[in-house]
N, C-alpha and C positions, 0 to 999 in steps of 0.2 A: 040619245045611242053615243054608246061608247066610241067615239072614233079611232080607237084602237083593235076593236075587236076583242079587247080582253074578258068582258062580261064582268058579272056581278062576284064571282066568286074567286075570281083571279087571284094569285098569291096565296090560295088556301090549299091546304092538303083534303082530298075527297075522304069522308067518313070511313074508317075501315081500309083506307088507302095507305098504311104505313109503308115506308121506304124499304121494301123488302129486299129489292133486288141492291141497294146499298149494303145492308145488314150481310145477304150470303156473300158478297164482294169481299168484304171485310173478314168475315169468317174464314172465306177460303186462305184469302191474304195472308191471316193471322197464324193458321195452320200450317202453311209452306213455311213462314218466317218461324215458328217455333220448331217445326221437323229439322231446318236448316240447322239453327243454332245448336238442338239435340245432336244433329250427327256430327257438327264440328266438335262440339264436348266430347262426345264418343271416340272421334279420331284423335283428339289431343290426347286423350286418356290411354287408349290404345297404343299411341306412339310412345309415350311416357312408359307404360308398363315394358315394352319393347326394348327401349334404351337403357333401362333398368336390369332386365335382361340381360342386356349385351355386357353393363357392367359387371354384374355378377358374373357372366360368363366368361367376361375377360379376366378376373380375378381368380379364376377356378383354372382357367388354363393359360392364363397370360405370363406364367412363370418361364423362363427362358429355360430350356433343356441342356443344362449344365452339370458336368461333373460326370462322374462313373468309376468303374473299377480301377485299380491303377496298383503297380510293382514299382517300390522305390527303396532307399538305403537310410536308415535314420544315420544320426548323428556318430554312432558308437560302431557304424557300418554291419548292422544287423538287416536283414531284409523285412521290409513292411507293406502291408496291402492296406487298401481302404477299408477291410473287414478290421484290422484292429484298432480303427477308431469308430468303431459303431458303439453307440450310447454315450456318446460325448457331442457338444456341439463344438465346431469348428470354425475359426477365424484363419482362412488361408490367404497367404501373400506370395505371388511369385515375384523372385527377383534374384539378384545375386551378390554374392559377398564384397566383389571388388566395384561395386557400384561406389561413386564418390560424395554423392548426396541425397538423391531422391530415395533413394532405396533405405538408408537409416532413417530418413525422416518419417517414411510410411512404416516402418519397422515399431519405432517410439511412438507411432499414434496407435499402432496396432496394441501394444502393450499398456498403453494408457486406456483404451478400450475395454480389453479385457480385466485390467485393474477396476474399472469404475462397474464392471458386472459383480465382480468378486465382490467388492463394497456393499453391493445392494442385496443381490441375491446367492453368493457363494461363487466357488470355484467350477463353475458347468462348462464354461468356454476353453478351449484350449487353442491356443495360435500355434499356427501350423506356419513354418519358411518352406519354400520349393524352390530349389534352385533351378535358373534356366542356363545356368553356365557348368554343365555337367565336365567340361574338359580342365577347368582349374578348380571347382568346387566339391573336393574329396570330402568324405565324411569329416575328417579330421578338420580341415578347413571351415566346412558348416558349422562343426561343434564349436571350434574357437570363435565365429562371429557370433552365434546365438548366445554366447556367454553375456553378450552385451546387452542382451532384452530380456524378456519375462524369463523367471526360473522354470516355467513349466512350458516353454515352447517347443516344439518338435520341428527339428530341421533335418529336410529332407533331400537329397541329390540322387543321382543314379547313373546309369548309361545314357548316351545320346537318344537311344530309340524309346528308352521309359520315359525320360524326361518329354520327348517329342508326344509320345502318346498322353501324358495327364494333362498337359499344355494345351492339347488339341481338344481334350475331355471339357475343359473350361475355357477355351477358345480364346486362350492366352498369345496375344502376338508375341513374337520378339526376334531380333535380328542383330547377328553381329556386324558392329560396325568395322571400320578400317583399321586393320591390324600393325602394329608398331612393330609388334615381336611378337612370338608365340603366347606371351604371358603379359603381354599389354595391348588390352583393346576393351574397348566398351559395348554394351547390348542393349540395345533400343527395346523395349517392352511394356505393356501394360502396366499400369499403375491401378491395381482395383485389389479390393481385398472381398474375398468370397466367403458368405456366411451359411454354413452345413449344418443342416439338422442332425438329431440323435440317431436316426435311421438312414444317415449317410446321403441323403439327398439334397441338393442345392435349396435354399431357401430364399438368398438375397444377395445383393452385390453392392459394394459401397466405392464410389470413386474419389480421385485424390481431393478434390474440392470439399468431401464430408469431413465433418470435426471427431475427433473420439467422442465428445457426449453424444451426438448425432448417429454415430455408429450404435454405441450402448443402448441407447434409447430404443431404438430400433430392433435391436436383438434381444432387449428385455421384454419387449412386446412379444414375439414371436415366442419366449421362453416361458413366459407367464400362460399364454393362451394355452401352449402343450401343458402346462401343468393343470390348467384347468380341465379341459378336456381328459385329461388322465384319471382326473377326480370322478368327472362324473361317470366315466366307462368302470371305475371300481365301485362307485355307488351302485350304478344299474347291475354289476356282476354281486354285488352284495343283497339288493331286493331278489334279484333272480334265485339266488342261493336260497334265501328265506323262504321263497315261494314253492321252492323243490322239497324244502324240508318238512313245508304244510303239507 
């Protein structure tokens, strides 16, 4: 007699007695694990798509709402508006002719950036200087100042109200410093170049730390993209016209 009561068949699985309980538990566990992994995968995929849509949306609506209609006076004293520049890309800089150092440096950079574009794809960008010092920057003064820079530069000034309006449109900060006399003072102002499209709408801005080459490279990308879009529109119109003739 077996003192432990195990019997002769101890340790053996009865015939037909497969471990069904263990198999079902494993199957259920595996199903839950697989389901969890699949759910997590779908969650990550959905989140990535959402982030991608967010980036795309940011690219579409993330451009600051800068610029707008303006009325100013050119280097010859002739009234001009934003509509006079439609059809041209613009590189705009706000400054003042009595600026001792920063403005001349930035104007030289503006000139160089435009020259780089000219050498690459032609004279498609017009440099623009807008004075934030209407009290001293008469058309004659602006004309004389602009002669030192790009030959195609458009120099603009105006009344205090006109200058304030266009400055606000581009969110340009400027503030008159301490006056030593009526003609002896400096102006603290934003140091930014604004790139405007042929349709008159703001495209991009370039800060003080950006080089002329970097500015030209960014402008060139936009210009070439616009050209490609225009080419595709023309081709679509051509196809539509051919279909109409048929």
